[in-house]
LUMLOLUM-440308 format. One record per residue (C-alpha): residue number from 0; residue in one letter; x, y, z. Coordinates in nm, 4 decimals, padded with zeros to 6 digits, m for minus. Layout:
REM LUMLOLUM-440308
<atom><resi>NUM</resi><resn>A</resn><u>X</u><v>Y</v><w>Z</w></atom>
...
This chain:
REM LUMLOLUM-440308
<atom><resi>0</resi><resn>X</resn><u>m02.6739</u><v>00.5710</v><w>01.3282</w></atom>
<atom><resi>1</resi><resn>X</resn><u>m02.6054</u><v>00.5295</v><w>00.9585</w></atom>
<atom><resi>2</resi><resn>X</resn><u>m02.8733</u><v>00.3147</v><w>00.7967</w></atom>
<atom><resi>3</resi><resn>X</resn><u>m02.7651</u><v>00.0670</v><w>00.5097</w></atom>
<atom><resi>4</resi><resn>X</resn><u>m02.5229</u><v>00.1177</v><w>00.2526</w></atom>
<atom><resi>5</resi><resn>X</resn><u>m02.5977</u><v>00.1798</v><w>m00.0901</w></atom>
<atom><resi>6</resi><resn>X</resn><u>m02.3984</u><v>m00.0622</v><w>m00.3514</w></atom>
<atom><resi>7</resi><resn>X</resn><u>m02.0304</u><v>00.1645</v><w>m00.3783</w></atom>
<atom><resi>8</resi><resn>X</resn><u>m01.9102</u><v>m00.0920</v><w>m00.5941</w></atom>
<atom><resi>9</resi><resn>X</resn><u>m01.9825</u><v>m00.2353</v><w>m00.9799</w></atom>
<atom><resi>10</resi><resn>X</resn><u>m01.8531</u><v>m00.5662</v><w>m00.9147</w></atom>
<atom><resi>11</resi><resn>X</resn><u>m01.7768</u><v>m00.8157</v><w>m00.6212</w></atom>
<atom><resi>12</resi><resn>X</resn><u>m01.5949</u><v>m01.0710</v><w>m00.8295</w></atom>
<atom><resi>13</resi><resn>X</resn><u>m01.2500</u><v>m01.1366</v><w>m00.9378</w></atom>
<atom><resi>14</resi><resn>X</resn><u>m01.3189</u><v>m00.9644</v><w>m01.2555</w></atom>
<atom><resi>15</resi><resn>X</resn><u>m01.1248</u><v>m00.6921</v><w>m01.4782</w></atom>
<atom><resi>16</resi><resn>X</resn><u>m01.2385</u><v>m00.4389</v><w>m01.6661</w></atom>
<atom><resi>17</resi><resn>X</resn><u>m01.0526</u><v>m00.2610</v><w>m01.9390</w></atom>
<atom><resi>18</resi><resn>X</resn><u>m00.8814</u><v>00.0614</v><w>m01.8617</w></atom>
<atom><resi>19</resi><resn>X</resn><u>m00.6737</u><v>00.1340</v><w>m02.1767</w></atom>
<atom><resi>20</resi><resn>X</resn><u>m00.6889</u><v>00.1543</v><w>m02.5275</w></atom>
<atom><resi>21</resi><resn>X</resn><u>m00.3052</u><v>00.0760</v><w>m02.5779</w></atom>
<atom><resi>22</resi><resn>X</resn><u>m00.2976</u><v>m00.3358</v><w>m02.4639</w></atom>
<atom><resi>23</resi><resn>X</resn><u>00.1273</u><v>m00.2476</v><w>m02.4066</w></atom>
<atom><resi>24</resi><resn>X</resn><u>m00.0852</u><v>00.0561</v><w>m02.1301</w></atom>
<atom><resi>25</resi><resn>X</resn><u>m00.3644</u><v>m00.2312</v><w>m02.0215</w></atom>
<atom><resi>26</resi><resn>X</resn><u>m00.0635</u><v>m00.4808</v><w>m01.9388</w></atom>
<atom><resi>27</resi><resn>X</resn><u>00.1146</u><v>m00.2520</v><w>m01.7544</w></atom>
<atom><resi>28</resi><resn>X</resn><u>m00.1507</u><v>m00.1852</v><w>m01.4836</w></atom>
<atom><resi>29</resi><resn>X</resn><u>m00.2364</u><v>m00.5829</v><w>m01.3893</w></atom>
<atom><resi>30</resi><resn>X</resn><u>00.0189</u><v>m00.7443</v><w>m01.2261</w></atom>
<atom><resi>31</resi><resn>X</resn><u>00.0953</u><v>m01.0706</v><w>m01.0267</w></atom>
<atom><resi>32</resi><resn>X</resn><u>00.1057</u><v>m01.0645</v><w>m00.6779</w></atom>
<atom><resi>33</resi><resn>X</resn><u>00.4211</u><v>m01.2325</v><w>m00.6829</w></atom>
<atom><resi>34</resi><resn>X</resn><u>00.5935</u><v>m00.9504</v><w>m00.8292</w></atom>
<atom><resi>35</resi><resn>X</resn><u>00.6696</u><v>m00.6937</v><w>m00.5805</w></atom>
<atom><resi>36</resi><resn>X</resn><u>00.8225</u><v>m00.9438</v><w>m00.4106</w></atom>
<atom><resi>37</resi><resn>X</resn><u>01.0435</u><v>m01.0811</v><w>m00.6832</w></atom>
<atom><resi>38</resi><resn>X</resn><u>01.1840</u><v>m00.7467</v><w>m00.7444</w></atom>
<atom><resi>39</resi><resn>X</resn><u>01.2229</u><v>m00.5843</v><w>m00.4136</w></atom>
<atom><resi>40</resi><resn>X</resn><u>01.3262</u><v>m00.9067</v><w>m00.1487</w></atom>
<atom><resi>41</resi><resn>X</resn><u>01.6541</u><v>m00.8488</v><w>m00.3433</w></atom>
<atom><resi>42</resi><resn>X</resn><u>01.6811</u><v>m00.4452</v><w>m00.3522</w></atom>
<atom><resi>43</resi><resn>X</resn><u>01.6485</u><v>m00.5258</v><w>00.0535</w></atom>
<atom><resi>44</resi><resn>X</resn><u>01.8610</u><v>m00.7906</v><w>00.0707</w></atom>
<atom><resi>45</resi><resn>X</resn><u>02.1286</u><v>m00.5581</v><w>m00.1266</w></atom>
<atom><resi>46</resi><resn>X</resn><u>02.0767</u><v>m00.2520</v><w>00.1020</w></atom>
<atom><resi>47</resi><resn>X</resn><u>02.0803</u><v>m00.5092</v><w>00.3913</w></atom>
<atom><resi>48</resi><resn>X</resn><u>02.4454</u><v>m00.5963</v><w>00.2732</w></atom>
<atom><resi>49</resi><resn>X</resn><u>02.6076</u><v>m00.2292</v><w>00.2059</w></atom>
<atom><resi>50</resi><resn>X</resn><u>02.4346</u><v>m00.1626</v><w>00.5613</w></atom>
<atom><resi>51</resi><resn>X</resn><u>02.6298</u><v>m00.4216</v><w>00.7510</w></atom>
<atom><resi>52</resi><resn>X</resn><u>02.9052</u><v>m00.5150</v><w>00.4658</w></atom>
<atom><resi>53</resi><resn>X</resn><u>03.0108</u><v>m00.1598</v><w>00.3401</w></atom>
<atom><resi>54</resi><resn>X</resn><u>02.9392</u><v>00.0632</v><w>00.6076</w></atom>
<atom><resi>55</resi><resn>X</resn><u>02.9636</u><v>m00.1575</v><w>00.8629</w></atom>
<atom><resi>56</resi><resn>X</resn><u>02.7000</u><v>00.0081</v><w>01.0874</w></atom>
<atom><resi>57</resi><resn>X</resn><u>02.6505</u><v>m00.1871</v><w>01.4253</w></atom>
<atom><resi>58</resi><resn>X</resn><u>02.3456</u><v>m00.3945</v><w>01.4494</w></atom>
<atom><resi>59</resi><resn>X</resn><u>02.1686</u><v>m00.1739</v><w>01.7010</w></atom>
<atom><resi>60</resi><resn>X</resn><u>02.1706</u><v>00.0740</v><w>01.4492</w></atom>
<atom><resi>61</resi><resn>X</resn><u>02.0809</u><v>m00.1091</v><w>01.2049</w></atom>
<atom><resi>62</resi><resn>X</resn><u>01.7705</u><v>m00.2345</v><w>01.3291</w></atom>
<atom><resi>63</resi><resn>X</resn><u>01.6842</u><v>00.1617</v><w>01.4903</w></atom>
<atom><resi>64</resi><resn>X</resn><u>01.6978</u><v>00.2373</v><w>01.1188</w></atom>
<atom><resi>65</resi><resn>X</resn><u>01.4793</u><v>m00.0507</v><w>00.9898</w></atom>
<atom><resi>66</resi><resn>X</resn><u>01.2249</u><v>m00.0459</v><w>01.2358</w></atom>
<atom><resi>67</resi><resn>X</resn><u>01.1936</u><v>00.3716</v><w>01.1696</w></atom>
<atom><resi>68</resi><resn>X</resn><u>01.1891</u><v>00.2933</v><w>00.8275</w></atom>
<atom><resi>69</resi><resn>X</resn><u>00.9173</u><v>00.0809</v><w>00.8746</w></atom>
<atom><resi>70</resi><resn>X</resn><u>00.6871</u><v>00.3489</v><w>01.1388</w></atom>
<atom><resi>71</resi><resn>X</resn><u>00.7409</u><v>00.5719</v><w>00.8534</w></atom>
<atom><resi>72</resi><resn>X</resn><u>00.6315</u><v>00.3302</v><w>00.5531</w></atom>
<atom><resi>73</resi><resn>X</resn><u>00.3066</u><v>00.3215</v><w>00.7497</w></atom>
<atom><resi>74</resi><resn>X</resn><u>00.2688</u><v>00.7264</v><w>00.7711</w></atom>
<atom><resi>75</resi><resn>X</resn><u>00.3263</u><v>00.7091</v><w>00.4064</w></atom>
<atom><resi>76</resi><resn>X</resn><u>00.1054</u><v>00.4183</v><w>00.2861</w></atom>
<atom><resi>77</resi><resn>X</resn><u>m00.1521</u><v>00.6871</v><w>00.5148</w></atom>
<atom><resi>78</resi><resn>X</resn><u>m00.0942</u><v>00.9767</v><w>00.3588</w></atom>
<atom><resi>79</resi><resn>X</resn><u>m00.0333</u><v>00.8476</v><w>00.0072</w></atom>
<atom><resi>80</resi><resn>X</resn><u>m00.4471</u><v>00.6179</v><w>00.0369</w></atom>
<atom><resi>81</resi><resn>X</resn><u>m00.6192</u><v>00.9303</v><w>00.1951</w></atom>
<atom><resi>82</resi><resn>X</resn><u>m00.4859</u><v>01.2253</v><w>00.0035</w></atom>
<atom><resi>83</resi><resn>X</resn><u>m00.3513</u><v>01.0554</v><w>m00.2960</w></atom>
<atom><resi>84</resi><resn>X</resn><u>m00.5349</u><v>00.7916</v><w>m00.4065</w></atom>
<atom><resi>85</resi><resn>X</resn><u>m00.8754</u><v>00.9470</v><w>m00.2221</w></atom>
<atom><resi>86</resi><resn>X</resn><u>m00.8193</u><v>01.2606</v><w>m00.3970</w></atom>
<atom><resi>87</resi><resn>X</resn><u>m01.1611</u><v>01.3982</v><w>m00.5389</w></atom>
<atom><resi>88</resi><resn>X</resn><u>m01.0617</u><v>01.5551</v><w>m00.8820</w></atom>
<atom><resi>89</resi><resn>X</resn><u>m01.2880</u><v>01.8549</v><w>m00.9980</w></atom>
<atom><resi>90</resi><resn>X</resn><u>m01.2189</u><v>01.7767</v><w>m01.3902</w></atom>
<atom><resi>91</resi><resn>X</resn><u>m01.3348</u><v>01.5052</v><w>m01.6546</w></atom>
<atom><resi>92</resi><resn>X</resn><u>m00.9471</u><v>01.4156</v><w>m01.7054</w></atom>
<atom><resi>93</resi><resn>X</resn><u>m00.9357</u><v>01.4393</v><w>m01.3075</w></atom>
<atom><resi>94</resi><resn>X</resn><u>m01.1371</u><v>01.1877</v><w>m01.2335</w></atom>
<atom><resi>95</resi><resn>X</resn><u>m01.0208</u><v>00.9682</v><w>m01.5516</w></atom>
<atom><resi>96</resi><resn>X</resn><u>m00.6367</u><v>00.9832</v><w>m01.3735</w></atom>
<atom><resi>97</resi><resn>X</resn><u>m00.8228</u><v>00.9028</v><w>m01.0640</w></atom>
<atom><resi>98</resi><resn>X</resn><u>m00.9988</u><v>00.6061</v><w>m01.1911</w></atom>
<atom><resi>99</resi><resn>X</resn><u>m00.7157</u><v>00.4598</v><w>m01.3308</w></atom>
<atom><resi>100</resi><resn>X</resn><u>m00.4964</u><v>00.4793</v><w>m00.9839</w></atom>
<atom><resi>101</resi><resn>X</resn><u>m00.7622</u><v>00.3822</v><w>m00.7400</w></atom>
<atom><resi>102</resi><resn>X</resn><u>m01.1490</u><v>00.4160</v><w>m00.8202</w></atom>
<atom><resi>103</resi><resn>X</resn><u>m01.0829</u><v>00.0982</v><w>m01.0601</w></atom>
<atom><resi>104</resi><resn>X</resn><u>m00.9701</u><v>m00.0710</v><w>m00.7169</w></atom>
<atom><resi>105</resi><resn>X</resn><u>m01.3136</u><v>00.0309</v><w>m00.5422</w></atom>
<atom><resi>106</resi><resn>X</resn><u>m01.5267</u><v>m00.0164</v><w>m00.8520</w></atom>
<atom><resi>107</resi><resn>X</resn><u>m01.3767</u><v>m00.3540</v><w>m00.8782</w></atom>
<atom><resi>108</resi><resn>X</resn><u>m01.2403</u><v>m00.4491</v><w>m00.5369</w></atom>
<atom><resi>109</resi><resn>X</resn><u>m01.1453</u><v>m00.8490</v><w>m00.6070</w></atom>
<atom><resi>110</resi><resn>X</resn><u>m00.9630</u><v>m00.8106</v><w>m00.9050</w></atom>
<atom><resi>111</resi><resn>X</resn><u>m00.6796</u><v>m01.0265</v><w>m00.7915</w></atom>
<atom><resi>112</resi><resn>X</resn><u>m00.4668</u><v>m00.8091</v><w>m01.1088</w></atom>
<atom><resi>113</resi><resn>X</resn><u>m00.5383</u><v>m00.5459</v><w>m00.9715</w></atom>
<atom><resi>114</resi><resn>X</resn><u>m00.4029</u><v>m00.5732</v><w>m00.6018</w></atom>
<atom><resi>115</resi><resn>X</resn><u>m00.0707</u><v>m00.4970</v><w>m00.5552</w></atom>
<atom><resi>116</resi><resn>X</resn><u>00.1188</u><v>m00.1702</v><w>m00.6965</w></atom>
<atom><resi>117</resi><resn>X</resn><u>00.2431</u><v>m00.2321</v><w>m01.0427</w></atom>
<atom><resi>118</resi><resn>X</resn><u>00.6148</u><v>m00.1736</v><w>m01.1060</w></atom>
<atom><resi>119</resi><resn>X</resn><u>00.5344</u><v>00.1220</v><w>m01.3693</w></atom>
<atom><resi>120</resi><resn>X</resn><u>00.4382</u><v>00.2978</v><w>m01.0208</w></atom>
<atom><resi>121</resi><resn>X</resn><u>00.6254</u><v>00.1431</v><w>m00.7727</w></atom>
<atom><resi>122</resi><resn>X</resn><u>00.9476</u><v>00.1463</v><w>m00.9131</w></atom>
<atom><resi>123</resi><resn>X</resn><u>00.9271</u><v>00.4962</v><w>m01.0165</w></atom>
<atom><resi>124</resi><resn>X</resn><u>00.8374</u><v>00.5791</v><w>m00.6540</w></atom>
<atom><resi>125</resi><resn>X</resn><u>01.0747</u><v>00.3915</v><w>m00.4654</w></atom>
<atom><resi>126</resi><resn>X</resn><u>01.3519</u><v>00.5752</v><w>m00.6397</w></atom>
<atom><resi>127</resi><resn>X</resn><u>01.2032</u><v>00.9126</v><w>m00.5846</w></atom>
<atom><resi>128</resi><resn>X</resn><u>01.2050</u><v>00.8207</v><w>m00.2232</w></atom>
<atom><resi>129</resi><resn>X</resn><u>01.5701</u><v>00.6913</v><w>m00.1851</w></atom>
<atom><resi>130</resi><resn>X</resn><u>01.6585</u><v>00.9676</v><w>m00.2734</w></atom>
<atom><resi>131</resi><resn>X</resn><u>01.4550</u><v>01.2015</v><w>m00.0698</w></atom>
<atom><resi>132</resi><resn>X</resn><u>01.5296</u><v>00.9362</v><w>00.2210</w></atom>
<atom><resi>133</resi><resn>X</resn><u>01.9506</u><v>00.9988</v><w>00.0802</w></atom>
<atom><resi>134</resi><resn>X</resn><u>01.9469</u><v>01.3835</v><w>00.1367</w></atom>
<atom><resi>135</resi><resn>X</resn><u>01.7710</u><v>01.3731</v><w>00.4771</w></atom>
<atom><resi>136</resi><resn>X</resn><u>02.0181</u><v>01.1052</v><w>00.6300</w></atom>
<atom><resi>137</resi><resn>X</resn><u>02.2899</u><v>01.0326</v><w>00.3964</w></atom>
<atom><resi>138</resi><resn>X</resn><u>02.4270</u><v>00.7563</v><w>00.1751</w></atom>
<atom><resi>139</resi><resn>X</resn><u>02.5045</u><v>00.5496</v><w>00.5020</w></atom>
<atom><resi>140</resi><resn>X</resn><u>02.1977</u><v>00.5474</v><w>00.7363</w></atom>
<atom><resi>141</resi><resn>X</resn><u>01.9714</u><v>00.5496</v><w>00.4220</w></atom>
<atom><resi>142</resi><resn>X</resn><u>02.0604</u><v>00.1658</v><w>00.3289</w></atom>
<atom><resi>143</resi><resn>X</resn><u>01.9354</u><v>00.0652</v><w>00.6536</w></atom>
<atom><resi>144</resi><resn>X</resn><u>01.6399</u><v>00.2809</v><w>00.6743</w></atom>
<atom><resi>145</resi><resn>X</resn><u>01.5274</u><v>00.1870</v><w>00.3005</w></atom>
<atom><resi>146</resi><resn>X</resn><u>01.5499</u><v>m00.2050</v><w>00.3810</w></atom>
<atom><resi>147</resi><resn>X</resn><u>01.2560</u><v>m00.1127</v><w>00.7141</w></atom>
<atom><resi>148</resi><resn>X</resn><u>01.0798</u><v>00.1015</v><w>00.3845</w></atom>
<atom><resi>149</resi><resn>X</resn><u>01.0937</u><v>m00.1598</v><w>00.1774</w></atom>
<atom><resi>150</resi><resn>X</resn><u>00.9704</u><v>m00.4272</v><w>00.3806</w></atom>
<atom><resi>151</resi><resn>X</resn><u>00.6944</u><v>m00.2285</v><w>00.5190</w></atom>
<atom><resi>152</resi><resn>X</resn><u>00.5893</u><v>m00.1176</v><w>00.1517</w></atom>
<atom><resi>153</resi><resn>X</resn><u>00.5978</u><v>m00.5082</v><w>00.0615</w></atom>
<atom><resi>154</resi><resn>X</resn><u>00.3933</u><v>m00.6203</v><w>00.3882</w></atom>
<atom><resi>155</resi><resn>X</resn><u>00.1192</u><v>m00.3681</v><w>00.2582</w></atom>
<atom><resi>156</resi><resn>X</resn><u>00.1023</u><v>m00.5344</v><w>m00.0858</w></atom>
<atom><resi>157</resi><resn>X</resn><u>00.0951</u><v>m00.8626</v><w>00.0364</w></atom>
<atom><resi>158</resi><resn>X</resn><u>m00.1854</u><v>m00.7486</v><w>00.3314</w></atom>
<atom><resi>159</resi><resn>X</resn><u>m00.3970</u><v>m00.6420</v><w>00.0774</w></atom>
<atom><resi>160</resi><resn>X</resn><u>m00.3822</u><v>m00.9057</v><w>m00.1446</w></atom>
<atom><resi>161</resi><resn>X</resn><u>m00.4067</u><v>m01.1240</v><w>00.1744</w></atom>
<atom><resi>162</resi><resn>X</resn><u>m00.7449</u><v>m00.9584</v><w>00.3165</w></atom>
<atom><resi>163</resi><resn>X</resn><u>m00.8859</u><v>m00.9793</v><w>m00.0200</w></atom>
<atom><resi>164</resi><resn>X</resn><u>m00.8031</u><v>m01.2813</v><w>m00.1210</w></atom>
<atom><resi>165</resi><resn>X</resn><u>m00.7411</u><v>m01.5399</v><w>00.1974</w></atom>
<atom><resi>166</resi><resn>X</resn><u>m00.9634</u><v>m01.7392</v><w>00.3694</w></atom>
<atom><resi>167</resi><resn>X</resn><u>m00.8463</u><v>m01.5599</v><w>00.7381</w></atom>
<atom><resi>168</resi><resn>X</resn><u>m00.9002</u><v>m01.7202</v><w>01.0491</w></atom>
<atom><resi>169</resi><resn>X</resn><u>m00.5828</u><v>m01.5816</v><w>01.2450</w></atom>
<atom><resi>170</resi><resn>X</resn><u>m00.7381</u><v>m01.2688</v><w>01.4559</w></atom>
<atom><resi>171</resi><resn>X</resn><u>m00.4484</u><v>m01.0490</v><w>01.3794</w></atom>
<atom><resi>172</resi><resn>X</resn><u>m00.5177</u><v>m01.0820</v><w>01.0106</w></atom>
<atom><resi>173</resi><resn>X</resn><u>m00.9147</u><v>m01.0759</v><w>01.0546</w></atom>
<atom><resi>174</resi><resn>X</resn><u>m00.8600</u><v>m00.7579</v><w>01.2589</w></atom>
<atom><resi>175</resi><resn>X</resn><u>m00.6955</u><v>m00.5799</v><w>00.9396</w></atom>
<atom><resi>176</resi><resn>X</resn><u>m00.9875</u><v>m00.7873</v><w>00.6591</w></atom>
<atom><resi>177</resi><resn>X</resn><u>m01.2393</u><v>m00.6299</v><w>00.8775</w></atom>
<atom><resi>178</resi><resn>X</resn><u>m01.0767</u><v>m00.2836</v><w>00.9079</w></atom>
<atom><resi>179</resi><resn>X</resn><u>m00.9618</u><v>m00.2780</v><w>00.5250</w></atom>
<atom><resi>180</resi><resn>X</resn><u>m01.3564</u><v>m00.4328</v><w>00.4373</w></atom>
<atom><resi>181</resi><resn>X</resn><u>m01.5484</u><v>m00.1529</v><w>00.6500</w></atom>
<atom><resi>182</resi><resn>X</resn><u>m01.3275</u><v>00.0793</v><w>00.4315</w></atom>
<atom><resi>183</resi><resn>X</resn><u>m01.4638</u><v>m00.0885</v><w>00.1114</w></atom>
<atom><resi>184</resi><resn>X</resn><u>m01.8346</u><v>m00.1160</v><w>00.2121</w></atom>
<atom><resi>185</resi><resn>X</resn><u>m01.9037</u><v>00.0775</v><w>00.4714</w></atom>
<atom><resi>186</resi><resn>X</resn><u>m01.7400</u><v>00.4280</v><w>00.4619</w></atom>
<atom><resi>187</resi><resn>X</resn><u>m01.4641</u><v>00.5183</v><w>00.2157</w></atom>
<atom><resi>188</resi><resn>X</resn><u>m01.3425</u><v>00.8324</v><w>00.3622</w></atom>
<atom><resi>189</resi><resn>X</resn><u>m01.2451</u><v>00.6819</v><w>00.6926</w></atom>
<atom><resi>190</resi><resn>X</resn><u>m00.9544</u><v>00.3252</v><w>00.7154</w></atom>
<atom><resi>191</resi><resn>X</resn><u>m00.7130</u><v>00.4465</v><w>00.5141</w></atom>
<atom><resi>192</resi><resn>X</resn><u>m00.4472</u><v>00.2437</v><w>00.6982</w></atom>
<atom><resi>193</resi><resn>X</resn><u>m00.4543</u><v>m00.1713</v><w>00.5028</w></atom>
<atom><resi>194</resi><resn>X</resn><u>m00.1153</u><v>m00.2978</v><w>00.6656</w></atom>
<atom><resi>195</resi><resn>X</resn><u>m00.1422</u><v>m00.1153</v><w>00.9856</w></atom>
<atom><resi>196</resi><resn>X</resn><u>m00.4795</u><v>00.1061</v><w>01.1287</w></atom>
<atom><resi>197</resi><resn>X</resn><u>m00.2636</u><v>00.2615</v><w>01.3370</w></atom>
<atom><resi>198</resi><resn>X</resn><u>m00.2206</u><v>00.6118</v><w>01.1956</w></atom>
<atom><resi>199</resi><resn>X</resn><u>m00.6577</u><v>00.5727</v><w>01.1740</w></atom>
<atom><resi>200</resi><resn>X</resn><u>m00.6570</u><v>00.5627</v><w>01.5160</w></atom>
<atom><resi>201</resi><resn>X</resn><u>m00.3803</u><v>00.8572</v><w>01.5945</w></atom>
<atom><resi>202</resi><resn>X</resn><u>m00.5460</u><v>01.1284</v><w>01.3388</w></atom>
<atom><resi>203</resi><resn>X</resn><u>m00.9052</u><v>01.0145</v><w>01.3955</w></atom>
<atom><resi>204</resi><resn>X</resn><u>m01.0502</u><v>00.8632</v><w>01.0609</w></atom>
<atom><resi>205</resi><resn>X</resn><u>m01.0838</u><v>00.5178</v><w>01.2570</w></atom>
<atom><resi>206</resi><resn>X</resn><u>m01.4072</u><v>00.3609</v><w>01.2231</w></atom>
<atom><resi>207</resi><resn>X</resn><u>m01.6694</u><v>00.3608</v><w>01.5726</w></atom>
<atom><resi>208</resi><resn>X</resn><u>m01.6440</u><v>00.0698</v><w>01.7881</w></atom>
<atom><resi>209</resi><resn>X</resn><u>m01.9116</u><v>m00.2245</v><w>01.7243</w></atom>
<atom><resi>210</resi><resn>X</resn><u>m02.0165</u><v>m00.5080</v><w>01.9700</w></atom>
<atom><resi>211</resi><resn>X</resn><u>m01.8502</u><v>m00.8000</v><w>01.7152</w></atom>
């Protein structure tokens, strides 16, 4: 039975700490939560158009590949969060990089400007994943698959913002919020799924069941 957890954050208020001496780099590290929607909804629409009108993929295959893309996103989200964002660096430089990528979020979990992934990170990652998936699936099938993958990513970003800043009453969203808050304030080595806890259940990094 665990005792009362020590405070593991610097501030639980919506405050922003400066990370860079350069004002340009500092600006790149902050993002309004609407920015991912503005960037990626047109990209999703474009690849859905290509799947339907350019490649003439059958509806059932589009649906299958979109769902597959969403499922692959949930695994990608889990792997990135667990093994990249929570990597334990051994050097001072590594600690600084870790703080920039994720440590700042655990120290200031309600900083509204650092709750969704900035385009300076998400866009290069999206390009990298697109070409990886195209090499695996081919230029035709990657279009609907990428629609699902990006849809999963947007759901992750919007969910992450919502569970930190929205007054939630719906049972589904409350369950996601509880899961993520326990990751922040109970045990940061569990609960790596934000948009879905499914891989925590499968891999064994879920929290012990408790009576509400």
